[in-house]
Phi, psi and omega in degrees: 000189183236131180276151171043062181273122178275140179228148173226141181202155178269149172226136175252129182243138175264116181244097179052048177087354179254128179276133179232129179260136176238141170263118187253158180222156174197157177227107180285142179299316184205134173244132181209182172238142177232121183052039177082000180248146179297143180219124173268125182242127175253156178228124180228150167258154181209154174293329182213115185274356181300144192304318183287331178280313179295322178302318179294315179297319180298319178296315181295327185268002176082013179296330178296340174270324181296316183300310178291333177300310178293319179303308182293322177296315179297315181296319178293320184290321188244340186082002181255147177264112184271160165274147180241127182228138175243125174262125183241126183244128175300137182282346179250149177304143012270020176057052177297156187232143171230147176242123182244130171275133180268114188276171183298327179297317178294316180298317181294315180296318178295322177298316178301320181293313181290329176294322175298316180294320176295323176298319178295318177299315179300317179297315179298317179294319181295315183272349187053041176236132186232076184291146174262190179294318182251141179260355179211175179298143181240154173268126181286137175248128179260154178292155182305317184300333182296330181278357178083011179286144184269352181271153174266165185297329184287328184298333181286351182277347179068039183265006183296000000 
């Protein structure tokens, strides 16, 4: 296969009836063929490669958006529908390895997410408005331990 293959492809987004074109980019870790079919291979390290732990970490880190992004980019770039595989290596010895096939359900959900984000980007560009998480000044809340209190947050609930 080929390492670190760069891809570029166009995407058209419909933003409230207005079509917006984006030129997209991605760089797949590895492109190869398996049994005559195209295969996109990713490589990640993780503290824990077990499927239920890595799945949670993958969701938090946005890998579920990355996989369909590369899938769709490759398909647009080549006209071929690839298989998507992630190789996950534990970051601590003995560096155990798992290989995960990324299924259609994950690809579809991630695609919906990146399309929503592109729609938001198109809206921001069209309106030239770039909202943040907060629209006004906020009061900062510090954790209980910062104040030097010896009780934990749960003890105050009276559940003993």
